[in-house]
Structure formats: C-alpha cells, structure tokens
DSSP file (Angstrom, degrees, kcal/mol; ACC not computed):
  #  RESIDUE AA STRUCTURE BP1 BP2  ACC     N-H-->O    O-->H-N    N-H-->O    O-->H-N    TCO  KAPPA ALPHA  PHI   PSI    X-CA   Y-CA   Z-CA
    1    1 A M              0   0    0      0, 0.0     0, 0.0     0, 0.0     0, 0.0   0.000 360.0 360.0 360.0 -41.2   38.8   20.1   25.4
    2    2 A Y        -     0   0    0      1,-0.1     2,-0.1     2,-0.0    69,-0.0  -0.682 360.0-105.3 -97.2 150.2   36.6   16.9   26.2
    3    3 A P     >  -     0   0    0      0, 0.0     4,-2.1     0, 0.0     3,-0.5  -0.487  26.2-121.7 -74.4 148.9   35.7   15.8   29.7
    4    4 A D  H  > S+     0   0    0      1,-0.2     4,-2.6     2,-0.2     5,-0.2   0.865 111.5  59.9 -59.4 -38.9   37.6   12.7   31.0
    5    5 A R  H  > S+     0   0    0      1,-0.2     4,-1.6     2,-0.2    -1,-0.2   0.917 109.0  44.9 -62.6 -41.9   34.4   10.8   31.6
    6    6 A F  H  > S+     0   0    0     -3,-0.5     4,-2.2     2,-0.2    -1,-0.2   0.948 113.5  50.0 -55.5 -54.1   33.6   11.1   27.7
    7    7 A L  H  X S+     0   0    0     -4,-2.1     4,-1.4     1,-0.2    -2,-0.2   0.802 108.0  53.5 -60.7 -32.6   37.1   10.2   26.8
    8    8 A N  H  X S+     0   0    0     -4,-2.6     4,-0.9    -5,-0.2    -1,-0.2   0.924 111.1  42.6 -69.6 -43.0   37.1    7.2   28.9
    9    9 A I  H  X S+     0   0    0     -4,-1.6     4,-2.2    -5,-0.2     3,-0.3   0.829 109.0  63.5 -73.8 -31.4   33.9    5.6   27.5
   10   10 A L  H  X S+     0   0    0     -4,-2.2     4,-3.3     1,-0.2     5,-0.3   0.871  96.1  57.3 -56.2 -40.9   35.2    6.6   23.9
   11   11 A K  H  X S+     0   0    0     -4,-1.4     4,-2.6     1,-0.2    -1,-0.2   0.909 107.5  47.7 -53.8 -45.8   38.1    4.4   24.3
   12   12 A F  H  X S+     0   0    0     -4,-0.9     4,-2.1    -3,-0.3     5,-0.2   0.956 110.8  49.7 -60.2 -52.9   35.7    1.6   24.9
   13   13 A I  H  X S+     0   0    0     -4,-2.2     4,-2.3     1,-0.2     5,-0.2   0.939 111.3  49.8 -58.8 -45.5   33.5    2.5   21.9
   14   14 A F  H  X S+     0   0    0     -4,-3.3     4,-2.1     1,-0.2    -1,-0.2   0.933 105.3  58.0 -59.2 -42.1   36.7    2.7   19.6
   15   15 A K  H  < S+     0   0    0     -4,-2.6    -1,-0.2    -5,-0.3    -2,-0.2   0.920 117.9  31.9 -53.4 -41.7   37.8   -0.7   20.9
   16   16 A W  H  < S+     0   0    0     -4,-2.1    -1,-0.2     1,-0.2    -2,-0.2   0.702 123.2  44.8 -96.9 -12.7   34.6   -2.2   19.7
   17   17 A E  H  < S+     0   0    0     -4,-2.3    30,-0.6    -5,-0.2     2,-0.3   0.570  95.0  83.5-101.5  -9.0   33.8   -0.1   16.7
   18   18 A C     <  -     0   0    0     -4,-2.1     2,-0.5    -5,-0.2    15,-0.1  -0.737  61.0-148.5-101.1 147.1   37.0    0.1   15.0
   19   19 A V  E     -A   32   0A   0     13,-0.6    13,-3.0    -2,-0.3     2,-0.4  -0.958  23.9-156.2-107.6 124.4   38.7   -2.3   12.5
   20   20 A F  E     -A   31   0A   0     -2,-0.5     2,-0.4    11,-0.2    11,-0.2  -0.825   5.6-157.2-109.1 143.3   42.5   -2.2   12.8
   21   21 A K  E     -A   30   0A   0      9,-3.5     9,-1.8    -2,-0.4     8,-0.7  -0.845  33.6 -95.1-110.2 150.9   45.1   -3.2   10.2
   22   22 A K  E     -A   28   0A   0     -2,-0.4     6,-0.3     6,-0.2     2,-0.1  -0.436  41.5-145.3 -61.9 124.9   48.7   -4.2   10.9
   23   23 A G    >   -     0   0    0      4,-3.7     3,-2.6    -2,-0.3    -1,-0.1  -0.385  34.5 -87.4 -89.2 178.1   51.0   -1.3   10.6
   24   24 A K  T 3  S+     0   0    0      1,-0.3    -1,-0.1     2,-0.1    -2,-0.1   0.702 127.5  53.8 -64.6 -16.7   54.5   -1.4    9.3
   25   25 A H  T 3  S-     0   0    0      2,-0.2    -1,-0.3     0, 0.0     3,-0.1   0.356 121.1-103.8 -93.0   2.0   55.9   -2.2   12.8
   26   26 A G  S <  S+     0   0    0     -3,-2.6     2,-0.3     1,-0.3    -2,-0.1   0.502  82.7 126.3  91.0   2.1   53.5   -5.2   13.2
   27   27 A N        -     0   0    0      1,-0.0    -4,-3.7    -5,-0.0     2,-1.9  -0.684  69.6-122.7 -91.9 149.7   51.2   -3.4   15.6
   28   28 A Y  E     +A   22   0A   0     -2,-0.3    -6,-0.2    -6,-0.3    -1,-0.0  -0.613  68.7 127.8 -82.8  81.7   47.5   -3.2   14.9
   29   29 A D  E     +     0   0A   0     -2,-1.9     2,-0.6    -8,-0.7    -1,-0.2   0.389  38.1  88.0-122.9   5.3   47.5    0.6   14.9
   30   30 A H  E     -A   21   0A   0     -9,-1.8    -9,-3.5    -3,-0.3     2,-0.5  -0.914  63.6-147.6-109.5 115.9   45.8    1.7   11.7
   31   31 A V  E     -A   20   0A   0     -2,-0.6     2,-0.3   -11,-0.2   -11,-0.2  -0.719  20.7-170.5 -86.2 129.8   42.0    2.1   11.7
   32   32 A I  E     -A   19   0A   0    -13,-3.0   -13,-0.6    -2,-0.5    14,-0.3  -0.736  22.6-110.3-113.2 161.6   40.5    1.2    8.4
   33   33 A W        -     0   0    0     -2,-0.3     2,-0.3    26,-0.2    12,-0.2  -0.536  35.3-169.3 -87.5 163.7   37.0    1.6    7.0
   34   34 A E  B     -B   44   0B   0     10,-2.4    10,-2.9    -2,-0.2     2,-0.1  -0.918  23.8-153.0-146.2 164.8   34.9   -1.4    6.5
   35   35 A N        -     0   0    0     -2,-0.3     8,-0.2     8,-0.2     2,-0.1  -0.527  23.8-157.0-144.4  72.4   31.6   -2.3    4.7
   36   36 A E    >   -     0   0    0      6,-0.4     3,-2.0     1,-0.1     6,-0.2  -0.327  22.5-116.3 -59.0 119.8   30.1   -5.4    6.5
   37   37 A E  T 3  S+     0   0    0      1,-0.3    -1,-0.1    -2,-0.1    -2,-0.0  -0.395 102.1  19.8 -50.7 123.0   27.8   -7.3    4.5
   38   38 A G  T 3  S+     0   0    0      1,-0.3    -1,-0.3    -2,-0.1    -2,-0.1   0.267  91.2 119.9  98.9 -10.7   24.4   -7.2    6.1
   39   39 A D    X   -     0   0    0     -3,-2.0     3,-1.7     1,-0.1    -1,-0.3  -0.826  54.6-153.5 -92.0 113.8   25.1   -4.0    8.2
   40   40 A P  T 3  S+     0   0    0      0, 0.0    -1,-0.1     0, 0.0    -3,-0.0   0.598  84.3  76.4 -65.5 -12.8   22.6   -1.5    7.1
   41   41 A G  T 3  S-     0   0    0      1,-0.2    10,-1.8    -5,-0.1     9,-0.5   0.691  85.1-157.1 -73.1 -18.8   24.9    1.4    8.1
   42   42 A G    <   +     0   0    0     -3,-1.7    -6,-0.4    -6,-0.2    -1,-0.2  -0.527  57.0  18.1  83.3-147.4   27.1    0.9    5.0
   43   43 A V  S    S-     0   0    0     -2,-0.2     7,-2.1    -8,-0.2     2,-0.3  -0.458  76.9-177.2 -59.1 130.7   30.7    2.1    5.0
   44   44 A T  E     +BC  34  49B   0    -10,-2.9   -10,-2.4     5,-0.2     2,-0.3  -0.980  17.5 173.4-137.9 146.9   31.8    2.6    8.4
   45   45 A K  E >  S+ C   0  48B   0      3,-1.5     3,-1.8    -2,-0.3   -12,-0.1  -0.937  78.6   1.5-156.3 135.5   35.0    4.0   10.1
   46   46 A W  T 3  S-     0   0    0    -14,-0.3   -28,-0.2    -2,-0.3     3,-0.1   0.655 130.2 -64.9  58.0  21.0   35.7    4.7   13.8
   47   47 A G  T 3  S+     0   0    0    -30,-0.6     2,-0.6     1,-0.3    -1,-0.3   0.320 108.3 128.2  83.9  -6.3   32.0    3.5   14.2
   48   48 A I  E <   -C   45   0B   0     -3,-1.8    -3,-1.5    10,-0.1    -1,-0.3  -0.742  47.5-152.3 -85.0 115.7   30.7    6.4   12.2
   49   49 A D  E  >  -C   44   0B   0     -2,-0.6     4,-0.9    -5,-0.2     3,-0.4  -0.597  20.5-132.1 -95.2 151.9   28.5    5.1    9.4
   50   50 A Q  T  4 S+     0   0    0     -7,-2.1     6,-0.2    -9,-0.5    -8,-0.2   0.762 104.0  61.3 -71.1 -24.4   27.6    6.5    6.0
   51   51 A R  T  4 S+     0   0    0    -10,-1.8    -1,-0.2     1,-0.2    -9,-0.1   0.855 110.7  41.1 -73.0 -32.8   23.9    6.0    6.3
   52   52 A S  T  4 S+     0   0    0     -3,-0.4    -1,-0.2     1,-0.2    -2,-0.2   0.639 127.2  34.0 -83.2 -14.2   23.9    8.4    9.3
   53   53 A H    ><  +     0   0    0     -4,-0.9     3,-1.6     3,-0.1    -1,-0.2  -0.578  67.2 164.9-134.1  67.3   26.4   10.9    7.7
   54   54 A P  T 3  S+     0   0    0      0, 0.0    -1,-0.1     0, 0.0    -4,-0.1   0.691  78.1  50.0 -64.7 -20.5   25.6   10.7    4.0
   55   55 A D  T 3  S+     0   0    0     -3,-0.1     2,-0.3     2,-0.1    -5,-0.1   0.466  92.4  95.2 -97.4  -4.9   27.6   13.9    3.3
   56   56 A L  S <  S-     0   0    0     -3,-1.6     2,-1.8    -6,-0.2     3,-0.2  -0.714  78.7-124.9 -94.5 136.8   30.8   12.8    5.2
   57   57 A D    >   +     0   0    0     -2,-0.3     3,-1.1     1,-0.2     4,-0.1  -0.613  35.8 178.8 -68.9  79.2   33.9   11.2    3.5
   58   58 A I  G >  S+     0   0    0     -2,-1.8     3,-2.3     1,-0.3    -1,-0.2   0.920  71.3  60.6 -58.3 -51.2   33.7    8.2    5.8
   59   59 A K  G 3  S+     0   0    0      1,-0.3    -1,-0.3    -3,-0.2   -26,-0.2   0.738 113.9  36.3 -53.0 -26.5   36.7    6.4    4.2
   60   60 A N  G <  S+     0   0    0     -3,-1.1    -1,-0.3   -28,-0.1    -2,-0.2   0.121  85.5 138.0-113.7  18.6   39.0    9.3    5.0
   61   61 A L    <   -     0   0    0     -3,-2.3     2,-0.2    -4,-0.1    -3,-0.1  -0.457  44.0-141.1 -67.0 134.9   37.4   10.2    8.5
   62   62 A T     >  -     0   0    0     -2,-0.1     4,-2.5     1,-0.1     5,-0.2  -0.542  20.3-112.6 -93.6 161.1   40.0   11.1   11.2
   63   63 A Q  H  > S+     0   0    0      1,-0.2     4,-2.4     2,-0.2     5,-0.2   0.888 119.7  53.7 -53.9 -42.0   39.9   10.1   14.8
   64   64 A E  H  > S+     0   0    0      2,-0.2     4,-2.2     1,-0.2    -1,-0.2   0.899 107.6  49.0 -64.4 -40.3   39.5   13.7   15.7
   65   65 A Q  H  > S+     0   0    0      1,-0.2     4,-2.5     2,-0.2    -1,-0.2   0.940 113.8  47.8 -59.7 -45.8   36.5   14.1   13.4
   66   66 A A  H  X S+     0   0    0     -4,-2.5     4,-2.4     1,-0.2    -2,-0.2   0.883 108.9  52.7 -68.0 -34.1   34.9   11.0   14.9
   67   67 A T  H  X S+     0   0    0     -4,-2.4     4,-2.4     2,-0.2    -1,-0.2   0.916 109.9  48.5 -69.1 -40.3   35.6   12.1   18.4
   68   68 A E  H  X S+     0   0    0     -4,-2.2     4,-2.7     2,-0.2     5,-0.3   0.948 112.3  50.1 -59.3 -49.1   33.8   15.5   17.6
   69   69 A I  H  X S+     0   0    0     -4,-2.5     4,-2.4     1,-0.2     5,-0.5   0.902 111.9  46.5 -61.3 -46.7   30.9   13.6   16.1
   70   70 A Y  H  X>S+     0   0    0     -4,-2.4     5,-2.7    -5,-0.2     4,-0.8   0.879 115.2  47.3 -70.3 -36.4   30.5   11.3   19.1
   71   71 A Y  I  <>S+     0   0    0     -4,-2.4     5,-2.8     3,-0.2     6,-0.4   0.953 123.7  29.6 -67.5 -50.9   30.8   14.2   21.5
   72   72 A N  I  <>S+     0   0    0     -4,-2.7     5,-1.0     3,-0.2    -2,-0.2   0.914 127.3  37.9 -71.7 -48.5   28.3   16.5   19.8
   73   73 A E  I  <5S+     0   0    0     -4,-2.4    -3,-0.2    -5,-0.3    -1,-0.2   0.596 134.5  12.4 -88.4 -15.2   25.9   14.0   18.1
   74   74 A Y  I  X5S+     0   0    0     -4,-0.8     4,-2.0    -5,-0.5     6,-0.5   0.657 125.1  43.5-125.9 -64.4   25.7   11.4   20.8
   75   75 A W  I  4XS+     0   0    0     -5,-2.7     5,-1.6     2,-0.2     6,-1.0   0.963 129.4  23.6 -62.4 -56.8   27.2   12.3   24.3
   76   76 A L  I >4<S+     0   0    0     -5,-2.8     3,-1.6    -6,-0.2    -1,-0.2   0.952 121.0  56.0 -75.4 -49.7   25.8   15.9   24.5
   77   77 A K  T 34<S+     0   0    0     -5,-1.0    -2,-0.2    -6,-0.4    -1,-0.2   0.862 115.1  38.7 -55.4 -37.8   22.7   15.5   22.2
   78   78 A Y  T 3<5S-     0   0    0     -4,-2.0    -1,-0.3    14,-0.0    -2,-0.2   0.389 112.8-114.8-100.1   9.1   21.3   12.5   24.1
   79   79 A G  T X 5 +     0   0    0     -3,-1.6     3,-1.2    -4,-0.2     4,-0.5   0.695  67.2 142.8  71.1  24.0   22.2   13.9   27.6
   80   80 A C  G > < +     0   0    0     -5,-1.6     3,-1.2    -6,-0.5    -4,-0.2   0.860  68.3  62.3 -57.5 -36.2   24.7   11.2   28.5
   81   81 A N  G 3  S+     0   0    0     -6,-1.0    -1,-0.2     1,-0.3    -5,-0.1   0.671 105.3  45.6 -65.1 -19.2   26.8   14.0   30.2
   82   82 A V  G <  S+     0   0    0     -3,-1.2    -1,-0.3    -6,-0.1    -2,-0.2   0.463  94.1  97.6-106.2  -3.3   24.0   14.7   32.8
   83   83 A M  S <  S-     0   0    0     -3,-1.2     3,-0.1    -4,-0.5    -4,-0.0  -0.403  89.3 -86.7 -83.2 164.6   23.2   11.1   33.6
   84   84 A L     >  -     0   0    0      1,-0.1     4,-2.8    -2,-0.1     5,-0.3  -0.319  58.8 -88.2 -63.2 150.9   24.5    9.4   36.6
   85   85 A E  T  4 S+     0   0    0      1,-0.2     2,-0.9     2,-0.2    28,-0.2  -0.359 115.0  22.1 -61.5 146.6   27.9    7.8   36.0
   86   86 A K  T  > S+     0   0    0      1,-0.1     4,-2.3    -3,-0.1     5,-0.2  -0.460 120.7  60.5  85.4 -54.9   27.6    4.3   34.6
   87   87 A L  H  > S+     0   0    0     -2,-0.9     4,-1.9     1,-0.2     5,-0.2   0.898 103.9  49.7 -66.3 -41.2   24.1    4.9   33.3
   88   88 A G  H  X S+     0   0    0     -4,-2.8     4,-2.1     1,-0.2    -1,-0.2   0.867 112.4  48.3 -65.6 -33.3   25.3    7.6   31.0
   89   89 A E  H  > S+     0   0    0     -5,-0.3     4,-2.4     2,-0.2    -2,-0.2   0.893 112.5  45.3 -73.1 -41.1   28.1    5.4   29.7
   90   90 A V  H  X S+     0   0    0     -4,-2.3     4,-2.0     2,-0.2    -2,-0.2   0.863 114.4  50.7 -75.1 -29.3   25.9    2.4   29.0
   91   91 A Y  H  X S+     0   0    0     -4,-1.9     4,-2.5    -5,-0.2    -2,-0.2   0.929 109.3  50.7 -63.6 -48.6   23.3    4.7   27.3
   92   92 A F  H  X S+     0   0    0     -4,-2.1     4,-2.1     1,-0.2    -2,-0.2   0.930 109.1  50.2 -58.5 -48.7   26.0    6.3   25.2
   93   93 A N  H  X S+     0   0    0     -4,-2.4     4,-2.4     1,-0.2    -1,-0.2   0.899 112.3  49.2 -60.9 -44.4   27.3    2.8   24.0
   94   94 A C  H  X>S+     0   0    0     -4,-2.0     4,-3.1     2,-0.2     5,-1.1   0.868 107.1  53.8 -65.1 -36.2   23.6    1.8   23.1
   95   95 A C  H  X5S+     0   0    0     -4,-2.5     4,-0.9     3,-0.2     5,-0.2   0.936 115.0  40.8 -62.6 -39.4   23.0    4.9   21.2
   96   96 A V  H  <5S+     0   0    0     -4,-2.1    -2,-0.2    -5,-0.2    -1,-0.2   0.927 125.3  36.2 -68.1 -42.7   26.1    4.2   19.1
   97   97 A N  H  <5S+     0   0    0     -4,-2.4    -2,-0.2    -5,-0.2    -3,-0.2   0.819 136.2  14.5 -87.5 -34.6   25.5    0.5   18.8
   98   98 A C  H  <5S-     0   0    0     -4,-3.1     4,-0.3    -5,-0.2    -3,-0.2   0.548 110.2 -98.9-120.9 -16.2   21.7    0.3   18.5
   99   99 A G     X< -     0   0    0     -5,-1.1     4,-2.2    -4,-0.9     5,-0.2  -0.025  32.5 -90.4 101.4 151.0   20.6    3.9   17.7
  100  100 A A  H  > S+     0   0    0     -5,-0.2     4,-2.6     2,-0.2     5,-0.2   0.832 122.1  57.1 -65.8 -35.6   19.2    6.6   20.0
  101  101 A G  H  > S+     0   0    0      2,-0.2     4,-1.9     1,-0.2    -1,-0.2   0.962 111.8  41.4 -56.9 -55.1   15.5    5.5   19.4
  102  102 A R  H  > S+     0   0    0     -4,-0.3     4,-2.2     2,-0.2    -2,-0.2   0.927 113.8  53.5 -60.6 -46.9   16.2    2.0   20.6
  103  103 A A  H  X S+     0   0    0     -4,-2.2     4,-3.0     1,-0.2    -1,-0.2   0.886 106.6  52.5 -55.6 -44.4   18.4    3.3   23.5
  104  104 A K  H  X S+     0   0    0     -4,-2.6     4,-1.1     1,-0.2    -1,-0.2   0.882 109.0  50.1 -64.8 -35.5   15.7    5.6   24.7
  105  105 A K  H  X S+     0   0    0     -4,-1.9     4,-0.6    -3,-0.2     3,-0.3   0.919 111.6  47.4 -64.4 -41.7   13.2    2.6   24.8
  106  106 A I  H >< S+     0   0    0     -4,-2.2     3,-1.4     1,-0.2     4,-0.3   0.929 109.6  54.3 -62.1 -44.0   15.6    0.5   26.8
  107  107 A L  H >< S+     0   0    0     -4,-3.0     3,-0.7     1,-0.3    -1,-0.2   0.736 100.2  60.2 -65.7 -21.1   16.3    3.3   29.2
  108  108 A A  H 3< S+     0   0    0     -4,-1.1    -1,-0.3    -3,-0.3    -2,-0.2   0.702 110.1  41.9 -74.2 -18.9   12.6    3.7   29.8
  109  109 A K  T << S+     0   0    0     -3,-1.4     2,-0.5    -4,-0.6    -1,-0.2   0.411 104.1  84.4-104.2  -1.7   12.5    0.1   31.1
  110  110 A S    <   -     0   0    0     -3,-0.7     3,-0.1    -4,-0.3     6,-0.0  -0.889  47.4-173.2-118.6 126.0   15.8    0.4   33.1
  111  111 A E  S    S+     0   0    0     -2,-0.5     2,-0.3     1,-0.1    -1,-0.1   0.790  77.4   1.2 -81.4 -31.0   16.4    1.7   36.7
  112  112 A D  S  > S-     0   0    0      1,-0.0     4,-2.4   -26,-0.0    -1,-0.1  -0.879  86.5 -83.7-150.4 178.6   20.1    1.5   36.5
  113  113 A A  H  > S+     0   0    0     -2,-0.3     4,-2.2     1,-0.2     5,-0.2   0.853 121.3  53.1 -61.4 -36.8   23.1    0.6   34.3
  114  114 A E  H  > S+     0   0    0      2,-0.2     4,-2.0     1,-0.2    -1,-0.2   0.941 111.2  44.5 -66.0 -47.8   22.9   -3.1   35.1
  115  115 A K  H  > S+     0   0    0      2,-0.2     4,-2.2     1,-0.2    -1,-0.2   0.847 108.8  57.3 -55.0 -36.8   19.4   -3.4   34.2
  116  116 A F  H  X S+     0   0    0     -4,-2.4     4,-2.7     1,-0.2    -2,-0.2   0.961 109.1  46.9 -60.2 -50.9   19.9   -1.3   31.0
  117  117 A M  H  X S+     0   0    0     -4,-2.2     4,-2.2     1,-0.2    -1,-0.2   0.852 109.9  53.0 -65.9 -33.7   22.5   -3.9   29.9
  118  118 A D  H  X S+     0   0    0     -4,-2.0     4,-1.7     2,-0.2    -1,-0.2   0.912 112.7  45.5 -61.6 -43.1   20.2   -6.8   30.8
  119  119 A N  H  X S+     0   0    0     -4,-2.2     4,-2.4     2,-0.2    -2,-0.2   0.844 108.9  54.8 -70.6 -33.5   17.5   -5.2   28.7
  120  120 A Q  H  X S+     0   0    0     -4,-2.7     4,-2.0     2,-0.2    -2,-0.2   0.910 107.9  49.8 -57.9 -45.4   19.9   -4.5   25.8
  121  121 A E  H  X S+     0   0    0     -4,-2.2     4,-2.2     1,-0.2    -2,-0.2   0.878 109.2  53.3 -62.8 -40.0   20.9   -8.2   25.7
  122  122 A A  H  X S+     0   0    0     -4,-1.7     4,-2.2     1,-0.2    -1,-0.2   0.893 107.9  50.3 -64.6 -41.9   17.2   -9.0   25.6
  123  123 A F  H  X S+     0   0    0     -4,-2.4     4,-2.0     1,-0.2    -1,-0.2   0.903 109.0  50.5 -61.5 -38.1   16.7   -6.8   22.7
  124  124 A Y  H  X S+     0   0    0     -4,-2.0     4,-2.1     2,-0.2    -2,-0.2   0.947 111.2  48.1 -60.9 -46.8   19.5   -8.3   20.8
  125  125 A R  H  X S+     0   0    0     -4,-2.2     4,-1.6     1,-0.2    -1,-0.2   0.875 114.2  48.3 -60.2 -39.9   18.2  -11.8   21.4
  126  126 A G  H  X S+     0   0    0     -4,-2.2     4,-2.1     2,-0.2    -1,-0.2   0.773 107.5  53.5 -69.3 -30.9   14.8  -10.7   20.3
  127  127 A L  H  X S+     0   0    0     -4,-2.0     4,-1.9     2,-0.2     7,-0.2   0.899 109.4  48.2 -73.4 -39.6   16.0   -9.0   17.2
  128  128 A V  H  < S+     0   0    0     -4,-2.1    -2,-0.2     2,-0.2     7,-0.2   0.832 109.4  55.3 -71.8 -28.9   17.8  -12.2   16.1
  129  129 A E  H  < S+     0   0    0     -4,-1.6    -2,-0.2     1,-0.2    -1,-0.2   0.968 116.3  35.6 -61.7 -49.5   14.6  -14.2   16.8
  130  130 A S  H  < S+     0   0    0     -4,-2.1    -2,-0.2     1,-0.3    -1,-0.2   0.703 131.5  31.0 -83.1 -14.7   12.5  -11.9   14.6
  131  131 A K    ><  -     0   0    0     -4,-1.9     3,-2.0    -5,-0.1    -1,-0.3  -0.706  67.6-176.0-142.7  86.5   15.2  -11.4   12.0
  132  132 A P  G >  S+     0   0    0      0, 0.0     3,-2.2     0, 0.0     4,-0.2   0.708  75.4  75.9 -62.1 -19.3   17.5  -14.5   11.8
  133  133 A A  G >  S+     0   0    0      1,-0.3     3,-1.0     2,-0.1     4,-0.1   0.864  90.5  59.4 -57.8 -31.2   19.9  -12.8    9.3
  134  134 A F  G X> S+     0   0    0     -3,-2.0     3,-1.8     1,-0.2     4,-0.6   0.448  75.1  96.1 -73.6   3.1   21.3  -10.9   12.3
  135  135 A S  H X> S+     0   0    0     -3,-2.2     3,-0.6     1,-0.3     4,-0.5   0.759  72.2  67.2 -69.8 -19.8   22.3  -14.0   14.1
  136  136 A K  H <4 S+     0   0    0     -3,-1.0    -1,-0.3    -4,-0.2     4,-0.2   0.729 104.8  44.1 -75.1 -15.6   25.8  -13.6   12.7
  137  137 A F  H <> S+     0   0    0     -3,-1.8     4,-2.4     1,-0.1     3,-0.3   0.589  89.3  89.7 -98.5  -8.1   26.2  -10.4   15.0
  138  138 A L  H <X S+     0   0    0     -4,-0.6     4,-2.5    -3,-0.6     5,-0.2   0.910  86.1  48.7 -59.9 -43.6   24.7  -11.8   18.1
  139  139 A K  H  X S+     0   0    0     -4,-0.5     4,-2.0     1,-0.2    -1,-0.2   0.847 112.6  47.6 -59.7 -35.6   27.9  -13.2   19.5
  140  140 A G  H  > S+     0   0    0     -3,-0.3     4,-1.7    -4,-0.2    -1,-0.2   0.848 111.4  50.6 -73.2 -35.2   29.7  -10.0   19.0
  141  141 A W  H  X S+     0   0    0     -4,-2.4     4,-2.1     2,-0.2    -2,-0.2   0.928 113.1  46.2 -64.5 -44.5   26.8   -7.9   20.5
  142  142 A L  H  X S+     0   0    0     -4,-2.5     4,-2.5     1,-0.2    -2,-0.2   0.880 112.9  49.6 -68.1 -37.1   26.7  -10.1   23.7
  143  143 A N  H  X S+     0   0    0     -4,-2.0     4,-2.6    -5,-0.2    -1,-0.2   0.885 109.6  52.2 -66.0 -36.0   30.6  -10.0   24.0
  144  144 A R  H  X S+     0   0    0     -4,-1.7     4,-2.5     2,-0.2    -2,-0.2   0.916 111.4  45.4 -66.5 -44.8   30.5   -6.3   23.7
  145  145 A T  H  X S+     0   0    0     -4,-2.1     4,-2.0     2,-0.2    -2,-0.2   0.917 112.1  53.6 -63.8 -42.1   27.8   -6.0   26.5
  146  146 A S  H  X S+     0   0    0     -4,-2.5     4,-1.3     1,-0.2    -2,-0.2   0.931 111.2  44.4 -60.7 -49.4   29.9   -8.5   28.5
  147  147 A D  H  X S+     0   0    0     -4,-2.6     4,-2.5     1,-0.2    -1,-0.2   0.879 109.7  57.5 -58.4 -41.5   33.0   -6.3   28.1
  148  148 A L  H  X S+     0   0    0     -4,-2.5     4,-3.2     1,-0.2    -2,-0.2   0.869 103.2  52.5 -59.7 -39.5   30.9   -3.3   28.9
  149  149 A R  H  X S+     0   0    0     -4,-2.0     4,-1.5     2,-0.2    -1,-0.2   0.859 110.2  48.0 -64.4 -33.7   29.9   -4.7   32.2
  150  150 A K  H  X S+     0   0    0     -4,-1.3     4,-0.8     2,-0.2    -2,-0.2   0.943 112.5  49.3 -66.9 -47.4   33.6   -5.3   33.0
  151  151 A F  H >< S+     0   0    0     -4,-2.5     3,-1.8     1,-0.2     4,-0.4   0.940 109.4  51.6 -57.9 -52.3   34.3   -1.7   31.9
  152  152 A I  H >< S+     0   0    0     -4,-3.2     3,-1.5     1,-0.3    -1,-0.2   0.844 100.1  64.1 -60.1 -34.9   31.5   -0.3   34.1
  153  153 A N  H 3< S+     0   0    0     -4,-1.5    -1,-0.3     1,-0.3    -2,-0.2   0.716  96.3  58.4 -57.7 -23.3   32.7   -2.1   37.2
  154  154 A T  T << S+     0   0    0     -3,-1.8    -1,-0.3    -4,-0.8    -2,-0.2   0.642  89.5  88.9 -83.1 -12.5   35.8   -0.1   37.0
  155  155 A L    <         0   0    0     -3,-1.5    -3,-0.0    -4,-0.4     0, 0.0  -0.398 360.0 360.0 -80.0 160.8   34.0    3.3   37.3
  156  156 A K              0   0    0     -2,-0.1    -1,-0.1     0, 0.0    -3,-0.1   0.446 360.0 360.0 -57.1 360.0   33.2    4.8   40.7
C-alpha cells in the first residue's frame, strides 16, 4: 500500500522516535508511550505527540495508525514524495523532528540534502543557545542527524 521509499525512511523515523521496552523473550520489541519532561509535545508514541493530535488516544496508538499518520500528514502533505530522493527523506525527518514550519525555513536555505542537514544542525545549536533548557536534547539531535547522514549515503 505504501511506497518503498516512504517505508524505508519510516524505519529510520521509528528507530529515533520510539521508546522500546523489553519483551518477555528479552528483546526490545515493545514500543511504549513516553512523556519526556521538557518536551512540549506531551505524551508521545511512535513519534506521534498529543499536542499535534489532541483527539487521538496516543497511549494506545498502533504502528499501523502511526504509519498512516506519517504517510498522510507528513510524507504526502509536505510533498516529500515529489522531492528528489535524499532531499525528500531529510525534509520528512525534519518535519517530524522540528515541525513543518521550521523544515520549510531550512529547506529555503538548502540546495541539497547535505546542506539541509548542515542547516538543521545549525538550527539545533542556535535553539540551545537561545533556550538553554533544550541543551539536554542537543546530543540526541546531533546523533540523529549523524545517523541520518549515514542512512542517506545508502540511497541511490
């Protein structure tokens, strides 16, 4: 039902957006909801937050529901599907992680996927500089961007 390109980047999104709990066989195979202190999104599961979806039961959100939300409300809505490969993927990731408004501003200053990620990292650093309370998230944001660079290099 969903295109391979979308499903491929969605695996990356789930890797970074999900909190896993150990299952009965010792594997981290059970996605749980979280409510990270200082995260303005509130209760989150599969990377889908309560603030953006106030009428949705986030705590009981399924992977299938999250996939549908990402496909319709991010991938298609923001035109990631018609962007060049790599640029569409990094833009999608930024829409999820920073919001579509911020992603659009970063895109306006970026000629390609690599420059986009440079600009996204600069945004994170500037955000922490202006709002030191977000400093606890900086390492994770930069690690995610670093991992995204590796992921993008595997694409055509």
